[in-house]
PDB file of N, CA, C and O in Angstrom:
ATOM      1  N   MET A   1       4.667  24.688  41.757  1.00  0.00           N
ATOM      2  CA  MET A   1       5.140  23.324  41.643  1.00  0.00           C
ATOM      3  C   MET A   1       3.917  22.584  41.500  1.00  0.00           C
ATOM      4  O   MET A   1       2.991  22.922  42.238  1.00  0.00           O
ATOM      5  N   PRO A   2       3.708  21.498  40.572  1.00  0.00           N
ATOM      6  CA  PRO A   2       2.365  20.769  40.264  1.00  0.00           C
ATOM      7  C   PRO A   2       2.436  19.769  41.383  1.00  0.00           C
ATOM      8  O   PRO A   2       3.433  19.533  42.065  1.00  0.00           O
ATOM      9  N   ILE A   3       1.356  19.260  41.477  1.00  0.00           N
ATOM     10  CA  ILE A   3       0.702  18.052  42.616  1.00  0.00           C
ATOM     11  C   ILE A   3       0.525  17.027  41.702  1.00  0.00           C
ATOM     12  O   ILE A   3      -0.157  17.190  40.690  1.00  0.00           O
ATOM     13  N   TYR A   4       1.113  15.921  41.985  1.00  0.00           N
ATOM     14  CA  TYR A   4       1.133  14.606  41.337  1.00  0.00           C
ATOM     15  C   TYR A   4       0.381  13.752  42.480  1.00  0.00           C
ATOM     16  O   TYR A   4       0.530  13.830  43.699  1.00  0.00           O
ATOM     17  N   GLU A   5      -0.323  13.059  41.861  1.00  0.00           N
ATOM     18  CA  GLU A   5      -1.168  11.875  42.487  1.00  0.00           C
ATOM     19  C   GLU A   5      -0.514  10.371  42.185  1.00  0.00           C
ATOM     20  O   GLU A   5      -0.364   9.976  41.029  1.00  0.00           O
ATOM     21  N   TYR A   6      -0.185   9.667  43.212  1.00  0.00           N
ATOM     22  CA  TYR A   6       0.324   8.287  43.285  1.00  0.00           C
ATOM     23  C   TYR A   6      -0.650   7.205  44.059  1.00  0.00           C
ATOM     24  O   TYR A   6      -1.256   7.429  45.107  1.00  0.00           O
ATOM     25  N   LYS A   7      -0.660   5.852  43.220  1.00  0.00           N
ATOM     26  CA  LYS A   7      -1.290   5.187  43.983  1.00  0.00           C
ATOM     27  C   LYS A   7      -0.302   3.823  44.484  1.00  0.00           C
ATOM     28  O   LYS A   7       0.674   3.451  43.832  1.00  0.00           O
ATOM     29  N   CYS A   8      -0.690   3.275  45.562  1.00  0.00           N
ATOM     30  CA  CYS A   8       0.362   2.210  46.142  1.00  0.00           C
ATOM     31  C   CYS A   8      -0.307   0.804  45.656  1.00  0.00           C
ATOM     32  O   CYS A   8      -1.456   0.565  46.026  1.00  0.00           O
ATOM     33  N   SER A   9       0.273   0.024  44.971  1.00  0.00           N
ATOM     34  CA  SER A   9      -0.252  -1.375  44.528  1.00  0.00           C
ATOM     35  C   SER A   9      -0.244  -2.092  45.599  1.00  0.00           C
ATOM     36  O   SER A   9      -0.836  -3.170  45.546  1.00  0.00           O
ATOM     37  N   ALA A  10       0.393  -1.710  46.799  1.00  0.00           N
ATOM     38  CA  ALA A  10       0.243  -2.845  47.886  1.00  0.00           C
ATOM     39  C   ALA A  10      -0.871  -2.635  48.686  1.00  0.00           C
ATOM     40  O   ALA A  10      -1.657  -3.539  48.968  1.00  0.00           O
ATOM     41  N   CYS A  11      -1.005  -1.203  49.159  1.00  0.00           N
ATOM     42  CA  CYS A  11      -2.250  -1.044  50.171  1.00  0.00           C
ATOM     43  C   CYS A  11      -3.322  -0.349  49.391  1.00  0.00           C
ATOM     44  O   CYS A  11      -4.385  -0.256  50.005  1.00  0.00           O
ATOM     45  N   GLY A  12      -3.296   0.234  48.016  1.00  0.00           N
ATOM     46  CA  GLY A  12      -4.351   0.703  47.345  1.00  0.00           C
ATOM     47  C   GLY A  12      -4.769   2.219  47.556  1.00  0.00           C
ATOM     48  O   GLY A  12      -5.666   2.852  46.998  1.00  0.00           O
ATOM     49  N   GLU A  13      -3.758   2.661  48.630  1.00  0.00           N
ATOM     50  CA  GLU A  13      -4.068   3.896  48.912  1.00  0.00           C
ATOM     51  C   GLU A  13      -3.465   5.012  47.911  1.00  0.00           C
ATOM     52  O   GLU A  13      -2.357   4.916  47.382  1.00  0.00           O
ATOM     53  N   SER A  14      -4.350   6.065  47.739  1.00  0.00           N
ATOM     54  CA  SER A  14      -3.884   7.188  47.019  1.00  0.00           C
ATOM     55  C   SER A  14      -3.399   8.279  47.614  1.00  0.00           C
ATOM     56  O   SER A  14      -4.108   8.691  48.532  1.00  0.00           O
ATOM     57  N   ILE A  15      -2.077   9.102  47.318  1.00  0.00           N
ATOM     58  CA  ILE A  15      -1.517  10.109  47.713  1.00  0.00           C
ATOM     59  C   ILE A  15      -1.319  11.261  46.825  1.00  0.00           C
ATOM     60  O   ILE A  15      -1.357  11.101  45.605  1.00  0.00           O
ATOM     61  N   GLU A  16      -1.111  12.415  47.356  1.00  0.00           N
ATOM     62  CA  GLU A  16      -0.661  13.472  46.493  1.00  0.00           C
ATOM     63  C   GLU A  16       0.645  14.152  47.018  1.00  0.00           C
ATOM     64  O   GLU A  16       0.835  14.546  48.169  1.00  0.00           O
ATOM     65  N   LEU A  17       1.635  14.227  45.809  1.00  0.00           N
ATOM     66  CA  LEU A  17       2.679  14.945  46.533  1.00  0.00           C
ATOM     67  C   LEU A  17       2.823  16.216  45.680  1.00  0.00           C
ATOM     68  O   LEU A  17       2.260  16.305  44.589  1.00  0.00           O
ATOM     69  N   MET A  18       3.702  17.351  46.271  1.00  0.00           N
ATOM     70  CA  MET A  18       4.056  18.490  45.648  1.00  0.00           C
ATOM     71  C   MET A  18       5.295  18.299  45.175  1.00  0.00           C
ATOM     72  O   MET A  18       6.176  18.410  46.027  1.00  0.00           O
ATOM     73  N   GLN A  19       5.689  18.011  43.926  1.00  0.00           N
ATOM     74  CA  GLN A  19       7.227  17.666  43.281  1.00  0.00           C
ATOM     75  C   GLN A  19       7.244  18.586  42.226  1.00  0.00           C
ATOM     76  O   GLN A  19       6.200  19.063  41.781  1.00  0.00           O
ATOM     77  N   LYS A  20       8.624  18.941  41.687  1.00  0.00           N
ATOM     78  CA  LYS A  20       9.001  19.510  40.754  1.00  0.00           C
ATOM     79  C   LYS A  20       8.547  18.752  39.462  1.00  0.00           C
ATOM     80  O   LYS A  20       8.116  17.604  39.563  1.00  0.00           O
ATOM     81  N   MET A  21       8.638  19.372  38.265  1.00  0.00           N
ATOM     82  CA  MET A  21       8.291  18.449  37.149  1.00  0.00           C
ATOM     83  C   MET A  21       9.687  17.726  36.641  1.00  0.00           C
ATOM     84  O   MET A  21      10.831  18.170  36.546  1.00  0.00           O
ATOM     85  N   GLY A  22       9.115  16.413  36.352  1.00  0.00           N
ATOM     86  CA  GLY A  22       9.997  15.565  35.985  1.00  0.00           C
ATOM     87  C   GLY A  22      10.473  14.735  37.235  1.00  0.00           C
ATOM     88  O   GLY A  22      11.281  13.824  37.056  1.00  0.00           O
ATOM     89  N   ALA A  23       9.994  15.024  38.510  1.00  0.00           N
ATOM     90  CA  ALA A  23      10.789  14.261  39.483  1.00  0.00           C
ATOM     91  C   ALA A  23      10.363  12.908  39.656  1.00  0.00           C
ATOM     92  O   ALA A  23       9.172  12.699  39.423  1.00  0.00           O
ATOM     93  N   LYS A  24      11.187  11.786  40.071  1.00  0.00           N
ATOM     94  CA  LYS A  24      10.761  10.380  39.868  1.00  0.00           C
ATOM     95  C   LYS A  24      10.045  10.121  41.318  1.00  0.00           C
ATOM     96  O   LYS A  24      10.405  10.604  42.392  1.00  0.00           O
ATOM     97  N   ALA A  25       8.799   9.127  41.055  1.00  0.00           N
ATOM     98  CA  ALA A  25       8.165   8.952  42.195  1.00  0.00           C
ATOM     99  C   ALA A  25       8.947   8.278  43.561  1.00  0.00           C
ATOM    100  O   ALA A  25      10.002   7.648  43.643  1.00  0.00           O
ATOM    101  N   PRO A  26       8.219   8.585  44.319  1.00  0.00           N
ATOM    102  CA  PRO A  26       8.952   8.258  45.834  1.00  0.00           C
ATOM    103  C   PRO A  26       9.194   6.897  45.835  1.00  0.00           C
ATOM    104  O   PRO A  26       8.389   6.233  45.181  1.00  0.00           O
ATOM    105  N   LYS A  27      10.226   6.209  46.481  1.00  0.00           N
ATOM    106  CA  LYS A  27      10.727   4.626  46.664  1.00  0.00           C
ATOM    107  C   LYS A  27       9.586   4.031  47.729  1.00  0.00           C
ATOM    108  O   LYS A  27       9.173   2.884  47.554  1.00  0.00           O
ATOM    109  N   THR A  28       9.183   4.689  48.629  1.00  0.00           N
ATOM    110  CA  THR A  28       8.214   3.891  49.742  1.00  0.00           C
ATOM    111  C   THR A  28       7.010   4.597  49.945  1.00  0.00           C
ATOM    112  O   THR A  28       6.999   5.827  49.901  1.00  0.00           O
ATOM    113  N   CYS A  29       6.004   3.939  50.161  1.00  0.00           N
ATOM    114  CA  CYS A  29       4.567   4.366  50.338  1.00  0.00           C
ATOM    115  C   CYS A  29       4.342   5.090  51.973  1.00  0.00           C
ATOM    116  O   CYS A  29       4.529   4.456  53.011  1.00  0.00           O
ATOM    117  N   PRO A  30       3.994   6.237  51.923  1.00  0.00           N
ATOM    118  CA  PRO A  30       4.160   6.868  53.295  1.00  0.00           C
ATOM    119  C   PRO A  30       2.881   6.332  54.265  1.00  0.00           C
ATOM    120  O   PRO A  30       2.810   6.707  55.435  1.00  0.00           O
ATOM    121  N   VAL A  31       1.963   5.500  53.724  1.00  0.00           N
ATOM    122  CA  VAL A  31       0.939   4.868  54.420  1.00  0.00           C
ATOM    123  C   VAL A  31       1.260   3.524  54.900  1.00  0.00           C
ATOM    124  O   VAL A  31       1.005   3.228  56.068  1.00  0.00           O
ATOM    125  N   CYS A  32       1.880   2.561  53.980  1.00  0.00           N
ATOM    126  CA  CYS A  32       1.938   1.148  54.499  1.00  0.00           C
ATOM    127  C   CYS A  32       3.695   0.881  54.528  1.00  0.00           C
ATOM    128  O   CYS A  32       4.061  -0.137  55.116  1.00  0.00           O
ATOM    129  N   GLY A  33       4.584   1.626  54.010  1.00  0.00           N
ATOM    130  CA  GLY A  33       5.890   1.535  53.925  1.00  0.00           C
ATOM    131  C   GLY A  33       6.434   0.586  53.020  1.00  0.00           C
ATOM    132  O   GLY A  33       7.604   0.207  53.093  1.00  0.00           O
ATOM    133  N   ALA A  34       5.471   0.116  52.011  1.00  0.00           N
ATOM    134  CA  ALA A  34       6.010  -0.868  51.033  1.00  0.00           C
ATOM    135  C   ALA A  34       7.197  -0.063  50.140  1.00  0.00           C
ATOM    136  O   ALA A  34       7.267   1.164  50.206  1.00  0.00           O
ATOM    137  N   VAL A  35       7.998  -0.740  49.414  1.00  0.00           N
ATOM    138  CA  VAL A  35       9.024  -0.055  48.613  1.00  0.00           C
ATOM    139  C   VAL A  35       8.636  -0.446  47.159  1.00  0.00           C
ATOM    140  O   VAL A  35       8.248  -1.570  46.841  1.00  0.00           O
ATOM    141  N   ASN A  36       8.785   0.618  46.302  1.00  0.00           N
ATOM    142  CA  ASN A  36       8.791   0.570  44.930  1.00  0.00           C
ATOM    143  C   ASN A  36       7.268   0.043  44.476  1.00  0.00           C
ATOM    144  O   ASN A  36       7.123  -0.808  43.598  1.00  0.00           O
ATOM    145  N   THR A  37       6.401   0.524  45.030  1.00  0.00           N
ATOM    146  CA  THR A  37       4.974   0.169  44.907  1.00  0.00           C
ATOM    147  C   THR A  37       4.187   1.329  44.432  1.00  0.00           C
ATOM    148  O   THR A  37       2.981   1.120  44.299  1.00  0.00           O
ATOM    149  N   LEU A  38       4.597   2.419  44.172  1.00  0.00           N
ATOM    150  CA  LEU A  38       3.911   3.722  43.998  1.00  0.00           C
ATOM    151  C   LEU A  38       4.091   3.988  42.501  1.00  0.00           C
ATOM    152  O   LEU A  38       5.191   4.078  41.956  1.00  0.00           O
ATOM    153  N   LYS A  39       2.939   4.102  41.902  1.00  0.00           N
ATOM    154  CA  LYS A  39       2.441   4.315  40.434  1.00  0.00           C
ATOM    155  C   LYS A  39       2.005   5.794  40.258  1.00  0.00           C
ATOM    156  O   LYS A  39       1.098   6.177  40.997  1.00  0.00           O
ATOM    157  N   LYS A  40       2.548   6.693  39.353  1.00  0.00           N
ATOM    158  CA  LYS A  40       1.926   7.738  38.935  1.00  0.00           C
ATOM    159  C   LYS A  40       0.525   7.737  38.216  1.00  0.00           C
ATOM    160  O   LYS A  40       0.397   7.152  37.141  1.00  0.00           O
ATOM    161  N   LEU A  41      -0.465   8.360  38.782  1.00  0.00           N
ATOM    162  CA  LEU A  41      -1.595   8.549  38.209  1.00  0.00           C
ATOM    163  C   LEU A  41      -1.936   9.886  37.442  1.00  0.00           C
ATOM    164  O   LEU A  41      -1.532  11.013  37.730  1.00  0.00           O
ATOM    165  N   ILE A  42      -2.803   9.503  36.358  1.00  0.00           N
ATOM    166  CA  ILE A  42      -3.102  10.757  35.364  1.00  0.00           C
ATOM    167  C   ILE A  42      -4.690  11.204  36.212  1.00  0.00           C
ATOM    168  O   ILE A  42      -5.638  10.476  36.508  1.00  0.00           O
ATOM    169  N   SER A  43      -4.528  12.383  36.382  1.00  0.00           N
ATOM    170  CA  SER A  43      -5.719  13.031  37.233  1.00  0.00           C
ATOM    171  C   SER A  43      -6.156  13.993  36.638  1.00  0.00           C
ATOM    172  O   SER A  43      -5.341  14.485  35.858  1.00  0.00           O
ATOM    173  N   ASN A  44      -7.567  14.699  36.702  1.00  0.00           N
ATOM    174  CA  ASN A  44      -8.159  15.900  36.322  1.00  0.00           C
ATOM    175  C   ASN A  44      -7.104  17.230  36.870  1.00  0.00           C
ATOM    176  O   ASN A  44      -6.442  17.248  37.907  1.00  0.00           O
ATOM    177  N   THR A  45      -7.176  18.054  36.056  1.00  0.00           N
ATOM    178  CA  THR A  45      -6.451  19.294  36.485  1.00  0.00           C
ATOM    179  C   THR A  45      -7.445  20.171  37.249  1.00  0.00           C
ATOM    180  O   THR A  45      -8.557  19.659  37.381  1.00  0.00           O
ATOM    181  N   SER A  46      -7.270  21.421  37.794  1.00  0.00           N
ATOM    182  CA  SER A  46      -8.200  22.143  38.429  1.00  0.00           C
ATOM    183  C   SER A  46      -8.405  23.587  37.481  1.00  0.00           C
ATOM    184  O   SER A  46      -9.067  24.547  37.873  1.00  0.00           O
ATOM    185  N   PHE A  47      -7.721  23.524  36.211  1.00  0.00           N
ATOM    186  CA  PHE A  47      -7.740  24.627  35.124  1.00  0.00           C
ATOM    187  C   PHE A  47      -9.332  24.423  34.419  1.00  0.00           C
ATOM    188  O   PHE A  47      -9.725  23.350  33.961  1.00  0.00           O
ATOM    189  N   GLU A  48      -9.962  25.419  34.439  1.00  0.00           N
ATOM    190  CA  GLU A  48     -11.340  25.436  34.169  1.00  0.00           C
ATOM    191  C   GLU A  48     -11.562  26.692  33.254  1.00  0.00           C
ATOM    192  O   GLU A  48     -11.089  27.761  33.641  1.00  0.00           O
ATOM    193  N   LEU A  49     -12.330  26.633  31.926  1.00  0.00           N
ATOM    194  CA  LEU A  49     -12.464  27.689  31.178  1.00  0.00           C
ATOM    195  C   LEU A  49     -13.945  27.776  31.300  1.00  0.00           C
ATOM    196  O   LEU A  49     -14.734  26.848  31.121  1.00  0.00           O
ATOM    197  N   LYS A  50     -14.251  29.115  31.657  1.00  0.00           N
ATOM    198  CA  LYS A  50     -15.485  29.245  31.677  1.00  0.00           C
ATOM    199  C   LYS A  50     -16.076  30.686  30.703  1.00  0.00           C
ATOM    200  O   LYS A  50     -15.356  31.648  30.434  1.00  0.00           O
ATOM    201  N   GLY A  51     -17.216  30.572  30.374  1.00  0.00           N
ATOM    202  CA  GLY A  51     -17.813  31.729  29.425  1.00  0.00           C
ATOM    203  C   GLY A  51     -18.267  31.234  28.295  1.00  0.00           C
ATOM    204  O   GLY A  51     -18.511  30.039  28.130  1.00  0.00           O
ATOM    205  N   SER A  52     -18.422  32.185  27.384  1.00  0.00           N
ATOM    206  CA  SER A  52     -18.901  31.674  25.939  1.00  0.00           C
ATOM    207  C   SER A  52     -17.809  30.970  24.925  1.00  0.00           C
ATOM    208  O   SER A  52     -18.087  30.673  23.764  1.00  0.00           O
ATOM    209  N   GLY A  53     -16.639  30.767  25.482  1.00  0.00           N
ATOM    210  CA  GLY A  53     -15.602  30.387  24.649  1.00  0.00           C
ATOM    211  C   GLY A  53     -14.491  31.205  23.861  1.00  0.00           C
ATOM    212  O   GLY A  53     -14.447  32.432  23.949  1.00  0.00           O
ATOM    213  N   TRP A  54     -13.748  30.605  23.219  1.00  0.00           N
ATOM    214  CA  TRP A  54     -12.701  31.438  22.388  1.00  0.00           C
ATOM    215  C   TRP A  54     -13.081  30.984  20.820  1.00  0.00           C
ATOM    216  O   TRP A  54     -13.351  29.831  20.483  1.00  0.00           O
ATOM    217  N   TYR A  55     -13.049  31.870  20.151  1.00  0.00           N
ATOM    218  CA  TYR A  55     -13.169  31.679  18.669  1.00  0.00           C
ATOM    219  C   TYR A  55     -11.942  31.764  17.781  1.00  0.00           C
ATOM    220  O   TYR A  55     -10.988  32.401  18.228  1.00  0.00           O
ATOM    221  N   VAL A  56     -11.840  31.210  16.594  1.00  0.00           N
ATOM    222  CA  VAL A  56     -10.683  31.830  15.701  1.00  0.00           C
ATOM    223  C   VAL A  56     -10.506  33.134  15.408  1.00  0.00           C
ATOM    224  O   VAL A  56      -9.479  33.787  15.221  1.00  0.00           O
ATOM    225  N   THR A  57     -12.025  33.517  15.391  1.00  0.00           N
ATOM    226  CA  THR A  57     -12.045  35.219  14.790  1.00  0.00           C
ATOM    227  C   THR A  57     -11.639  36.086  15.843  1.00  0.00           C
ATOM    228  O   THR A  57     -11.181  37.190  15.548  1.00  0.00           O
ATOM    229  N   ASP A  58     -11.775  35.637  17.360  1.00  0.00           N
ATOM    230  CA  ASP A  58     -11.448  36.514  18.357  1.00  0.00           C
ATOM    231  C   ASP A  58     -10.205  37.238  18.257  1.00  0.00           C
ATOM    232  O   ASP A  58     -10.180  38.405  18.648  1.00  0.00           O
ATOM    233  N   TYR A  59      -9.030  36.621  17.719  1.00  0.00           N
ATOM    234  CA  TYR A  59      -7.805  37.257  17.523  1.00  0.00           C
ATOM    235  C   TYR A  59      -7.282  37.641  16.254  1.00  0.00           C
ATOM    236  O   TYR A  59      -6.087  37.879  16.080  1.00  0.00           O
ATOM    237  N   LYS A  60      -8.281  37.715  15.233  1.00  0.00           N
ATOM    238  CA  LYS A  60      -7.817  38.076  14.036  1.00  0.00           C
ATOM    239  C   LYS A  60      -7.959  39.624  13.814  1.00  0.00           C
ATOM    240  O   LYS A  60      -8.327  40.301  14.774  1.00  0.00           O
ATOM    241  N   ASN A  61      -7.730  40.140  12.785  1.00  0.00           N
ATOM    242  CA  ASN A  61      -7.813  41.707  12.589  1.00  0.00           C
ATOM    243  C   ASN A  61      -9.159  42.312  12.581  1.00  0.00           C
ATOM    244  O   ASN A  61     -10.065  41.632  12.099  1.00  0.00           O
ATOM    245  N   ASN A  62      -9.433  43.510  13.053  1.00  0.00           N
ATOM    246  CA  ASN A  62     -10.782  44.029  13.111  1.00  0.00           C
ATOM    247  C   ASN A  62     -11.215  44.037  11.711  1.00  0.00           C
ATOM    248  O   ASN A  62     -10.524  44.430  10.771  1.00  0.00           O
ATOM    249  N   PRO A  63     -12.647  43.485  11.622  1.00  0.00           N
ATOM    250  CA  PRO A  63     -12.930  43.265  10.178  1.00  0.00           C
ATOM    251  C   PRO A  63     -13.259  44.814   9.500  1.00  0.00           C
ATOM    252  O   PRO A  63     -13.147  45.116   8.312  1.00  0.00           O
ATOM    253  N   LYS A  64     -13.702  45.703  10.645  1.00  0.00           N
ATOM    254  CA  LYS A  64     -13.767  47.089   9.913  1.00  0.00           C
ATOM    255  C   LYS A  64     -12.854  47.811   9.415  1.00  0.00           C
ATOM    256  O   LYS A  64     -12.997  48.644   8.520  1.00  0.00           O
ATOM    257  N   SER A  65     -11.704  47.472  10.072  1.00  0.00           N
ATOM    258  CA  SER A  65     -10.485  48.198   9.478  1.00  0.00           C
ATOM    259  C   SER A  65      -9.915  47.634   8.235  1.00  0.00           C
ATOM    260  O   SER A  65      -9.302  48.360   7.451  1.00  0.00           O
ATOM    261  N   THR A  66     -10.116  46.195   7.991  1.00  0.00           N
ATOM    262  CA  THR A  66      -9.873  45.770   6.883  1.00  0.00           C
ATOM    263  C   THR A  66     -10.877  46.124   5.723  1.00  0.00           C
ATOM    264  O   THR A  66     -10.490  46.265   4.564  1.00  0.00           O
ATOM    265  N   THR A  67     -12.003  46.238   6.053  1.00  0.00           N
ATOM    266  CA  THR A  67     -13.007  46.732   4.889  1.00  0.00           C
ATOM    267  C   THR A  67     -12.609  48.316   4.598  1.00  0.00           C
ATOM    268  O   THR A  67     -12.489  48.661   3.423  1.00  0.00           O
ATOM    269  N   SER A  68     -12.452  49.062   5.420  1.00  0.00           N
ATOM    270  CA  SER A  68     -12.122  50.375   5.037  1.00  0.00           C
ATOM    271  C   SER A  68     -10.973  50.341   4.176  1.00  0.00           C
ATOM    272  O   SER A  68     -11.087  50.988   3.135  1.00  0.00           O
ATOM    273  N   LYS A  69      -9.815  49.692   4.384  1.00  0.00           N
ATOM    274  CA  LYS A  69      -8.593  49.775   3.593  1.00  0.00           C
ATOM    275  C   LYS A  69      -8.932  49.139   2.221  1.00  0.00           C
ATOM    276  O   LYS A  69      -8.487  49.707   1.224  1.00  0.00           O
ATOM    277  N   VAL A  70      -9.735  47.927   2.057  1.00  0.00           N
ATOM    278  CA  VAL A  70     -10.282  47.608   0.928  1.00  0.00           C
ATOM    279  C   VAL A  70     -11.002  48.608   0.174  1.00  0.00           C
ATOM    280  O   VAL A  70     -10.695  48.883  -0.986  1.00  0.00           O
ATOM    281  N   GLU A  71     -12.194  49.302   0.957  1.00  0.00           N
ATOM    282  CA  GLU A  71     -12.812  50.128  -0.100  1.00  0.00           C
ATOM    283  C   GLU A  71     -11.786  51.595  -0.470  1.00  0.00           C
ATOM    284  O   GLU A  71     -12.051  52.304  -1.441  1.00  0.00           O
ATOM    285  N   SER A  72     -10.753  51.853   0.352  1.00  0.00           N
ATOM    286  CA  SER A  72      -9.896  53.083  -0.201  1.00  0.00           C
ATOM    287  C   SER A  72      -8.972  52.663  -0.948  1.00  0.00           C
ATOM    288  O   SER A  72      -8.371  53.561  -1.539  1.00  0.00           O
ATOM    289  N   ASN A  73      -8.552  51.378  -1.190  1.00  0.00           N
ATOM    290  CA  ASN A  73      -7.949  51.199  -2.647  1.00  0.00           C
ATOM    291  C   ASN A  73      -8.577  50.971  -3.589  1.00  0.00           C
ATOM    292  O   ASN A  73      -8.039  51.295  -4.647  1.00  0.00           O
ATOM    293  N   LYS A  74      -9.781  50.414  -3.664  1.00  0.00           N
ATOM    294  CA  LYS A  74     -10.817  50.500  -4.855  1.00  0.00           C
ATOM    295  C   LYS A  74     -10.870  51.794  -5.339  1.00  0.00           C
ATOM    296  O   LYS A  74     -10.713  52.023  -6.539  1.00  0.00           O
ATOM    297  N   GLY A  75     -11.122  52.859  -4.340  1.00  0.00           N
ATOM    298  CA  GLY A  75     -11.147  54.225  -4.924  1.00  0.00           C
ATOM    299  C   GLY A  75      -9.872  54.816  -5.739  1.00  0.00           C
ATOM    300  O   GLY A  75      -9.844  55.441  -6.799  1.00  0.00           O
ATOM    301  N   GLU A  76      -8.952  54.450  -4.979  1.00  0.00           N
ATOM    302  CA  GLU A  76      -7.454  54.929  -5.541  1.00  0.00           C
ATOM    303  C   GLU A  76      -7.415  54.115  -7.225  1.00  0.00           C
ATOM    304  O   GLU A  76      -6.997  54.663  -8.245  1.00  0.00           O
ATOM    305  N   ILE A  77      -7.893  52.897  -7.143  1.00  0.00           N
ATOM    306  CA  ILE A  77      -7.814  52.159  -8.493  1.00  0.00           C
ATOM    307  C   ILE A  77      -8.602  53.014  -9.649  1.00  0.00           C
ATOM    308  O   ILE A  77      -8.108  53.460 -10.684  1.00  0.00           O
ATOM    309  N   LYS A  78      -9.937  53.124  -9.207  1.00  0.00           N
ATOM    310  CA  LYS A  78     -10.750  53.813 -10.005  1.00  0.00           C
ATOM    311  C   LYS A  78     -10.102  55.234 -10.463  1.00  0.00           C
ATOM    312  O   LYS A  78     -10.031  55.510 -11.661  1.00  0.00           O
ATOM    313  N   ASN A  79      -9.641  56.108  -9.476  1.00  0.00           N
ATOM    314  CA  ASN A  79      -9.073  57.303  -9.708  1.00  0.00           C
ATOM    315  C   ASN A  79      -7.739  57.434 -10.827  1.00  0.00           C
ATOM    316  O   ASN A  79      -7.422  58.242 -11.700  1.00  0.00           O
ATOM    317  N   ALA A  80      -7.234  56.322 -10.342  1.00  0.00           N
ATOM    318  CA  ALA A  80      -5.825  55.961 -11.260  1.00  0.00           C
ATOM    319  C   ALA A  80      -6.276  55.799 -12.663  1.00  0.00           C
ATOM    320  O   ALA A  80      -5.768  56.515 -13.527  1.00  0.00           O
ATOM    321  N   GLY A  81      -7.146  54.960 -12.958  1.00  0.00           N
ATOM    322  CA  GLY A  81      -7.505  54.690 -14.204  1.00  0.00           C
ATOM    323  C   GLY A  81      -8.194  55.896 -14.875  1.00  0.00           C
ATOM    324  O   GLY A  81      -8.122  55.974 -16.102  1.00  0.00           O
ATOM    325  N   LYS A  82      -8.824  56.799 -14.213  1.00  0.00           N
ATOM    326  CA  LYS A  82      -9.574  57.928 -14.816  1.00  0.00           C
ATOM    327  C   LYS A  82      -8.134  58.892 -15.451  1.00  0.00           C
ATOM    328  O   LYS A  82      -8.008  59.337 -16.592  1.00  0.00           O
ATOM    329  N   ASP A  83      -7.293  58.998 -14.444  1.00  0.00           N
ATOM    330  CA  ASP A  83      -6.183  59.766 -14.939  1.00  0.00           C
ATOM    331  C   ASP A  83      -5.198  59.764 -16.132  1.00  0.00           C
ATOM    332  O   ASP A  83      -4.703  60.717 -16.734  1.00  0.00           O
ATOM    333  N   THR A  84      -5.012  58.086 -16.355  1.00  0.00           N
ATOM    334  CA  THR A  84      -4.392  57.759 -17.192  1.00  0.00           C
ATOM    335  C   THR A  84      -4.803  57.537 -18.476  1.00  0.00           C
ATOM    336  O   THR A  84      -4.045  57.271 -19.408  1.00  0.00           O
ATOM    337  N   VAL A  85      -6.393  57.678 -18.562  1.00  0.00           N
ATOM    338  CA  VAL A  85      -7.031  57.331 -20.134  1.00  0.00           C
ATOM    339  C   VAL A  85      -7.073  58.563 -20.938  1.00  0.00           C
ATOM    340  O   VAL A  85      -7.312  59.603 -20.325  1.00  0.00           O
ATOM    341  N   ASN A  86      -6.882  58.621 -22.191  1.00  0.00           N
ATOM    342  CA  ASN A  86      -6.743  59.719 -22.915  1.00  0.00           C
ATOM    343  C   ASN A  86      -7.928  59.521 -24.188  1.00  0.00           C
ATOM    344  O   ASN A  86      -7.793  58.745 -25.135  1.00  0.00           O
ATOM    345  N   HIS A  87      -8.880  60.251 -23.997  1.00  0.00           N
ATOM    346  CA  HIS A  87      -9.987  60.082 -25.152  1.00  0.00           C
ATOM    347  C   HIS A  87      -9.877  61.114 -26.140  1.00  0.00           C
ATOM    348  O   HIS A  87     -10.649  61.136 -27.098  1.00  0.00           O
TER     349      HIS A  87
END
């Protein structure tokens, strides 16, 4: 379950609550007891990517296998032309 952060507009305190996604804000502030004063805050996540990063080329086909397929196709085309030409 995600952790949501709320701030009370009456006392100014911030609280964190573990709630289901889409759950409504609590009606009363657990610090001061004020009703309908909690507002959901947008906060940073703890998710962090480390390392050199991801690039578009990381998930594409291996360039060596693509090159070998192209080279083999060129050889087939050259051989096909020699077989069909009559001099």
